[in-house]
C-alpha positions in Angstrom: -36.2 115.5 80.0 -38.3 118.2 78.5 -38.1 116.6 75.1 -39.7 113.4 76.4 -42.7 115.0 78.2 -43.5 118.1 76.1 -46.4 117.3 73.8 -45.9 120.4 71.8 -42.3 119.8 71.0 -42.9 116.1 70.1 -46.1 117.0 68.1 -48.0 114.0 69.4 -51.3 113.2 67.8 -54.4 112.8 69.9 -54.8 109.4 71.4 -56.6 107.1 69.1 -58.7 104.0 69.7 -56.5 101.0 70.4 -55.8 98.9 67.4 -54.1 95.5 67.0 -52.7 96.5 63.6 -49.8 98.8 63.1 -48.4 100.1 59.8 -44.8 100.9 58.8 -45.7 104.5 58.9 -46.7 104.3 62.5 -43.5 102.6 63.4 -41.5 105.2 61.5 -43.4 108.0 63.2 -42.7 106.5 66.7 -39.1 105.9 65.9 -38.7 109.5 64.6 -40.3 110.9 67.8 -37.9 108.8 69.9 -34.8 109.8 68.0 -35.8 113.4 68.1 -36.3 113.2 71.8 -33.0 111.6 72.4 -31.1 114.2 70.3 -32.9 117.1 72.1 -32.0 115.6 75.5 -28.3 115.3 74.8 -26.1 117.8 76.6 -24.6 120.4 74.1 -21.2 119.6 72.8 -21.3 116.2 74.5 -21.0 113.8 71.5 -17.7 113.0 69.9 -18.7 110.5 67.2 -21.6 110.0 64.8 -22.3 106.4 63.8 -25.3 105.3 61.8 -25.4 101.5 61.5 -28.8 100.4 60.1 -27.9 101.6 56.6 -31.3 103.2 56.2 -32.0 106.8 55.2 -31.3 109.1 58.2 -33.6 112.0 58.9 -32.1 115.3 57.5 -34.0 117.3 60.2 -32.5 115.2 63.0 -29.1 115.5 61.4 -29.3 119.3 61.3 -30.5 119.3 64.9 -27.5 117.2 65.9 -25.1 119.5 64.1 -26.5 122.5 65.8 -26.1 121.2 69.3 -23.0 119.0 69.1 -20.2 121.2 67.9 -17.2 119.0 69.0 -17.7 115.9 66.9 -14.5 114.3 66.0 -15.9 111.7 63.7 -18.3 112.7 60.9 -20.3 110.6 58.6 -21.9 111.3 55.2 -24.7 108.7 55.0 -27.9 108.3 53.0 -30.5 110.9 53.9 -34.2 111.3 53.2 -33.5 114.6 51.4 -30.7 116.8 50.3 -29.2 118.6 53.2 -26.3 120.4 51.6 -28.1 123.8 51.0 -29.2 123.9 54.6 -25.6 123.2 55.9 -24.1 125.9 53.6 -26.8 128.4 54.7 -26.2 127.9 58.5 -23.3 130.1 59.6 -23.2 128.3 63.0 -22.7 124.8 61.4 -20.1 126.1 59.0 -18.1 127.7 61.8 -18.3 124.9 64.5 -19.0 121.6 62.9 -15.7 121.0 61.1 -13.4 122.6 63.6 -12.8 119.4 65.6 -13.4 116.7 63.0 -10.4 114.3 62.5 -12.2 111.3 61.1 -14.4 111.4 58.0 -16.5 108.4 56.8 -18.1 108.7 53.4 -20.9 106.4 52.2 -22.1 107.9 48.9 -24.9 106.2 47.1 -26.0 108.9 44.6 -24.8 112.2 43.1 -26.3 114.4 45.9 -24.3 112.4 48.4 -21.1 112.8 46.3 -21.6 116.6 46.4 -22.2 116.5 50.2 -19.0 114.3 50.6 -17.0 116.9 48.7 -18.2 119.7 51.0 -17.2 117.7 54.1 -13.8 116.7 52.6 -13.0 120.3 51.6 -13.9 121.7 55.1 -12.0 119.0 57.0 -8.9 118.8 54.8 -6.5 120.6 57.1 -7.2 118.5 60.2 -8.2 115.2 58.6 -6.4 112.1 60.0 -8.6 109.2 59.0 -10.6 108.9 55.7 -13.1 106.1 55.0 -14.7 105.8 51.5 -17.4 103.2 51.0 -18.4 103.5 47.3 -20.8 100.6 46.9 -23.1 102.1 44.3 -26.1 99.8 43.7 -28.6 99.6 40.9 -32.3 100.3 41.8 -33.2 96.6 41.9 -30.3 96.0 44.3 -31.2 98.7 46.9 -33.0 97.1 49.8 -32.9 99.7 52.6 -31.6 102.7 50.7 -33.9 105.2 49.0 -34.7 104.0 45.5 -33.2 105.9 42.6 -34.7 106.5 39.2 -33.1 104.4 36.5 -31.7 107.5 34.8 -29.9 108.5 38.0 -28.1 105.2 38.5 -24.3 105.5 38.2 -22.5 102.9 36.1 -19.2 101.5 37.5 -17.3 102.7 34.4 -18.4 106.2 35.0 -17.7 106.0 38.7 -14.1 104.7 38.7 -11.0 106.3 37.2 -10.0 105.4 33.7 -7.0 105.9 31.4 -8.6 109.1 30.0 -9.1 110.8 33.4 -10.5 110.7 36.9 -13.9 109.0 37.5 -17.0 110.6 38.9 -16.0 109.6 42.5 -12.6 111.3 42.6 -13.4 114.3 40.4 -16.5 115.1 42.6 -15.4 114.3 46.1 -11.9 115.8 45.6 -12.7 118.4 43.0 -11.3 121.2 45.1 -7.8 119.6 44.7 -7.9 119.4 40.9 -5.7 119.3 38.9 -4.3 116.4 40.9 -0.8 116.8 39.2 -0.2 120.1 41.1 -2.3 119.6 44.3 -1.0 119.5 47.8 -1.8 116.1 49.5 -3.5 115.9 52.9 -1.0 117.0 55.4 -2.2 114.9 58.4 -3.9 111.9 56.9 -2.5 108.7 58.4 -5.3 106.2 58.0 -7.1 105.2 54.8 -9.9 102.7 54.3 -11.4 102.1 50.9 -14.4 99.9 50.1 -15.4 99.0 46.5 -13.1 101.7 45.0 -11.5 101.1 41.6 -7.8 101.5 41.9 -6.6 100.4 38.4 -5.6 104.0 37.5 -4.8 105.2 41.0 -1.4 106.5 39.9 -3.0 109.7 38.5 -5.6 110.2 41.3 -5.2 108.6 44.7 -1.4 108.6 44.7 -1.6 112.4 43.8 -3.8 113.8 46.6 -2.8 111.2 49.3 0.7 111.1 50.7 1.1 107.3 51.2 4.5 107.8 52.9 2.5 109.1 55.9 -0.1 106.4 55.9 0.1 104.2 59.1 -3.2 102.2 58.6 -4.2 101.0 55.1 -7.3 98.9 54.7 -8.6 97.8 51.3 -12.0 96.0 50.9 -13.0 94.5 47.6 -11.1 97.2 45.6 -10.6 96.3 42.0 -7.1 97.0 40.7 -5.5 96.7 44.1 -2.4 95.3 42.5 -1.9 98.7 40.8 -1.9 100.4 44.1 0.6 98.0 45.6 2.8 98.5 42.5 2.8 102.2 43.2 3.5 101.8 46.9 6.6 99.8 46.0 8.2 102.9 44.6 10.4 105.0 46.9 8.2 108.1 46.4 5.1 106.3 47.8 6.4 103.6 50.1 4.9 104.0 53.6 7.5 104.8 56.2 5.6 103.8 59.3 2.9 101.4 58.2 1.4 99.9 61.3 -1.6 97.9 60.0 -2.4 96.4 56.6 -5.9 94.9 55.9 -6.6 93.4 52.5 -9.8 91.7 51.3 -9.7 90.9 47.6 -10.7 88.5 44.9 -7.8 88.1 42.6 -7.7 87.5 38.8 -6.5 84.3 37.0 -2.9 85.6 36.9 -2.9 86.3 40.7 -1.5 89.8 40.1 -2.7 91.2 43.4 -1.0 88.3 45.3 2.3 88.8 43.5 2.2 92.6 44.1 1.3 92.0 47.7 4.3 89.7 48.2 6.6 92.3 46.7 5.2 95.1 48.9 5.5 93.1 52.1 9.2 92.5 51.3 9.8 96.2 51.0 7.8 97.8 53.7 8.7 97.2 57.4 7.3 97.6 60.9 3.8 96.1 60.4 2.0 95.3 63.7 -1.3 94.0 62.4 -1.5 92.1 59.1 -4.9 90.9 57.8 -5.0 89.2 54.4 -8.2 87.6 53.0 -7.9 86.7 49.3 -9.9 84.5 47.0 -9.3 82.9 43.6 -5.6 82.4 44.3 -3.3 79.4 43.7 -1.3 79.8 46.9 -1.0 81.6 50.2 1.1 84.8 50.6 4.8 84.1 50.7 6.2 83.3 54.1 9.2 85.5 53.5 7.2 88.7 53.2 5.4 87.9 56.5 8.5 86.9 58.3 10.1 90.2 57.4 7.9 91.8 60.1 8.7 89.3 62.8 10.1 91.8 65.2 6.9 94.0 65.2 4.0 91.7 64.1 1.5 91.2 66.9 -1.7 90.1 65.0 -1.7 87.9 62.0 -4.8 86.8 60.1 -4.1 85.1 56.7 -6.8 83.3 54.7 -6.8 82.3 51.0 -8.9 80.0 48.9 -8.9 78.8 45.3 -11.9 78.8 43.0 -11.7 75.1 42.8 -9.7 72.6 44.9 -6.3 71.7 43.5 -4.6 68.4 44.1 -1.3 70.1 44.6 -2.3 72.0 47.8 -3.9 71.1 51.1 -7.4 72.4 51.4 -10.2 72.1 53.9 -12.9 69.4 53.4 -14.9 70.0 50.2 -18.2 69.8 52.1 -17.4 73.3 53.5 -18.3 76.3 51.4 -14.9 78.0 52.0 -12.1 75.8 50.8 -9.2 77.4 52.4 -5.6 76.8 51.5 -3.3 75.6 54.2 0.4 76.5 54.7 3.1 73.9 54.2 4.7 72.9 57.5 8.0 74.5 56.5 6.3 77.9 55.7 4.4 77.9 59.0 7.6 77.1 61.0 9.4 79.9 59.2 6.7 82.4 60.1 6.4 81.3 63.8 10.2 81.3 64.3 10.4 84.8 62.9 7.3 86.4 64.5 8.1 85.7 68.1 6.0 88.8 69.3 2.8 87.4 67.9 -0.2 87.6 70.2 -3.1 86.7 67.9 -3.0 84.2 65.0 -5.8 83.3 62.6 -5.4 80.7 59.8 -6.6 77.4 58.5 -5.2 74.2 59.9 -4.9 70.8 58.0 -7.4 68.0 58.1 -7.8 66.0 61.3 -10.3 63.7 62.9 -11.8 64.0 66.3 -12.2 60.2 66.7 -8.5 59.6 65.8 -5.3 60.6 67.4 -4.2 63.8 65.7 -2.2 63.0 62.5 1.4 64.0 61.9 0.6 67.1 59.9 -1.7 68.4 62.7 1.0 67.7 65.3 3.5 69.5 63.1 1.3 72.6 63.3 1.0 72.2 67.0 4.7 72.1 67.5 5.4 75.0 65.1 2.9 77.3 66.8 3.4 76.4 70.5 7.2 76.0 70.4 7.9 79.4 69.0 5.0 81.7 69.8 5.4 82.1 73.6 3.4 85.3 73.7 0.4 83.9 71.8 -2.9 84.7 73.5 -5.6 84.0 70.9 -5.5 81.2 68.4 -8.2 81.2 65.7 -8.5 78.0 63.6 -11.0 78.7 60.9 -11.4 75.0 59.9 -13.3 72.4 61.8 -11.9 68.9 62.5 -14.1 66.1 61.1 -15.1 62.7 62.4 -13.8 60.5 59.6 -13.6 57.7 58.7 -17.2 57.6 60.0 -19.7 58.4 57.2 -22.3 59.9 59.6 -22.2 63.3 61.1 -22.2 63.5 64.9 -24.9 65.3 66.9 -23.7 68.8 67.8 -23.6 68.1 71.6 -21.2 65.1 71.0 -19.1 67.0 68.5 -18.7 69.9 71.0 -17.6 67.5 73.7 -14.9 66.0 71.4 -13.8 69.4 70.2 -13.6 70.6 73.8 -11.2 67.7 74.5 -9.1 68.8 71.5 -9.0 72.4 72.8 -8.0 71.1 76.2 -5.1 69.2 74.5 -4.0 72.4 72.8 -4.1 74.4 76.0 -2.2 71.7 77.7 0.5 71.6 75.0 0.8 75.3 75.1 1.3 75.3 78.8 4.0 72.7 78.6 2.0 69.6 79.4 2.6 66.1 77.9 1.1 65.4 74.5 0.6 61.8 75.6 -1.5 62.7 78.6 -3.8 64.9 76.6 -4.7 62.6 73.8 -8.5 62.2 73.9 -8.8 59.1 71.7 -7.6 55.6 71.7 -7.2 54.9 68.0 -3.9 55.1 66.1 -2.9 58.2 64.3 -3.5 58.4 60.6 -2.7 61.0 57.9 -5.8 60.3 55.9 -8.3 59.3 58.7 -9.2 56.1 56.9 -7.4 53.5 59.2 -9.7 51.1 61.0 -10.3 51.7 64.7 -8.3 49.7 67.2 -6.3 49.9 70.3 -3.6 52.6 70.6 -1.0 51.5 73.1 2.1 53.7 73.4 5.1 52.4 71.4 7.5 50.3 73.4 11.2 51.1 72.8 13.5 48.3 71.6 15.3 48.0 74.9 12.0 47.2 76.7 11.9 50.3 78.9 8.8 52.1 79.7 7.4 54.5 77.1 8.0 58.2 77.6 5.8 61.1 76.8 6.5 63.4 73.9 9.3 65.8 74.8 8.1 69.4 75.3 10.2 72.3 74.2 11.0 74.8 76.9 9.7 77.8 74.9 6.0 77.0 75.2 3.1 79.5 74.7 2.0 79.6 78.3 0.0 82.8 77.7 -2.6 81.1 75.4 -6.0 81.9 76.8 -8.5 81.6 73.9 -9.0 79.1 71.0 -11.7 79.5 68.4 -12.8 77.1 65.7 -14.8 78.1 62.6 -15.9 81.4 61.1 -18.5 83.7 62.6 -21.3 85.0 60.4 -22.8 87.3 63.0 -20.0 89.9 63.5 -21.9 92.7 62.0 -24.9 91.9 64.2 -22.5 91.6 67.3 -24.1 88.3 68.2 -22.9 84.8 68.9 -22.7 82.6 65.8 -23.7 79.0 65.5 -20.9 78.4 63.1 -18.1 79.2 65.6 -17.1 77.5 68.8 -14.8 79.3 71.3 -13.0 77.9 74.3 -11.3 79.8 77.2 -8.4 78.3 79.2 -9.5 77.4 82.7 -8.7 74.9 85.4 -10.5 71.9 86.9 -9.9 69.7 89.9 -9.8 66.0 89.8 -11.2 63.7 92.5 -7.8 63.7 94.1 -7.6 67.5 94.2 -5.2 67.7 91.2 -5.5 70.9 89.1 -5.6 70.3 85.4 -6.1 72.5 82.3 -9.6 72.7 81.1 -11.2 74.3 78.0 -14.3 76.2 79.0 -16.9 77.1 76.3 -17.5 80.8 76.0 -19.6 83.0 73.7 -18.2 85.4 71.0 -19.8 88.4 72.7 -18.5 87.5 76.2 -14.9 86.7 75.2 -14.1 90.4 74.4 -14.7 91.3 78.0 -12.8 88.3 79.4 -9.9 88.5 77.0 -9.5 91.9 75.2 -6.6 90.7 73.2 -8.9 88.9 70.8 -9.4 91.5 68.1 -8.6 88.9 65.4 -12.0 87.4 66.0 -13.7 90.7 65.0 -12.4 90.4 61.4 -15.2 89.8 58.9 -13.9 87.1 56.5 -16.9 86.9 54.2 -16.7 83.1 54.1 -19.6 80.7 54.6 -18.7 77.6 56.5 -20.8 75.3 58.7 -19.7 72.9 61.4 -19.5 69.2 60.5 -22.3 68.1 62.8 -26.0 67.2 62.3 -28.5 69.9 61.7 -32.3 70.0 61.9 -34.1 66.7 62.4 -30.9 64.7 62.2 -29.6 66.5 65.3 -32.7 65.4 67.2 -32.3 61.8 66.2 -35.4 62.0 63.9 -33.5 60.9 60.8 -31.2 57.9 60.3 -29.2 59.6 57.5 -27.9 57.8 54.5 -24.4 56.8 55.7 -23.4 53.9 57.8 -20.6 54.0 60.3 -17.6 51.8 59.6 -17.3 48.7 61.7 
């Protein structure tokens, strides 16, 4: 604790008169003193990872101090610094000898030319042992930079200069991987099995990335907003680049008008095999990924998250309500049934569900989804439904408390169905089912058979998903902040006792942060979908009953 109590080492200024006003410089000075004290108090060679989340310039002096004391770091980062640190790293023989000897994961976040040079030095020194590479190349113009150190206009890097072109490698590849040029004769990374790219142009990847990376060894491939991703998938379909043991595939992409990326993805999924985690989030597409490509991985697939949206709603496909910002496409029943029957090992599922009303009995399309999921996925643990049911035909939104109660009843119904209960006993409404939600309300007695016998409950298939523990509705917008979101409601399967002591299934509300400790098999809820959607309930003054609204309930 010497670093915390030594005035000399902390260089504290003499105590000043108390003041009610503090400046940003005072806050930065106090924060720097605290960070320096923490770094000095760490036991030598204790840290294994270096993560810097605030996306603000990190102190170069603190970084050098960390590198000198922590010599067994397995995960290194090249982040934005307050000054150029490369000369000091090259000059220190201790850092050169110990820093890169244990590093197996390298995360690069270049924002300027100095950081590109620093990234090259780290890549060159860790090339022999590197197993995971992360490149986040979101270069912003000066007016776009909020937390980062502002750049002079003449130092800004244009996208055309940064990315590869038909004439040669771009600034990113020819700087960071310059020690491997010419790429035609280079030796790829020998141990690299995980690759994650953000905002990297891949239109001409055949002459760059496919040269210095051996994609046949890649087990985890994650692409976030990379232009030209269809070109990469086209190259991966070749026998010389097809991954042999691809374990996880994560794609976040905005497609073009011809949907070339979606077509290339469908072809790639039909060739590769053995995927365990599949995450697809595409925009500006006309359809969802083909069910045949997903069903191919039925024997190994454990987590599936598929989301797609068109730029504008199409009358030929089912979409979520237009009042939501994210109009997601919904699978046809036959496609979902094909996927569920093939992927019997699935534990986590995230997708959009069709329209349904909380004040009506679930319509036939919703029931078809229930039957497809619960009758085949007996190992399903977490179900993420990104769309919210509405309360049509009512023209007024419900208060959130009432909406949550109705949604909780629907979640209880789903848990009961998954456990093998009766669909009739779990219906929470008393109005007839409707496909469009526009039928007038009325009594809903069970249908009487022609022979006059008593009505029977809906038959339940024996292969029910009795392991289902968590159901989530909506899309969280607080994943980066690691906080609970107001736009997502989660329910955990529990039990309740009736007045007669009968034990029944109960959906207990739970927060996003807490669920990861209660049910660890919910990683699908950690996926950032970059979609804005709000729950169909009243907000602001309307939720408090201070506004009558414009609509009138149907009578």
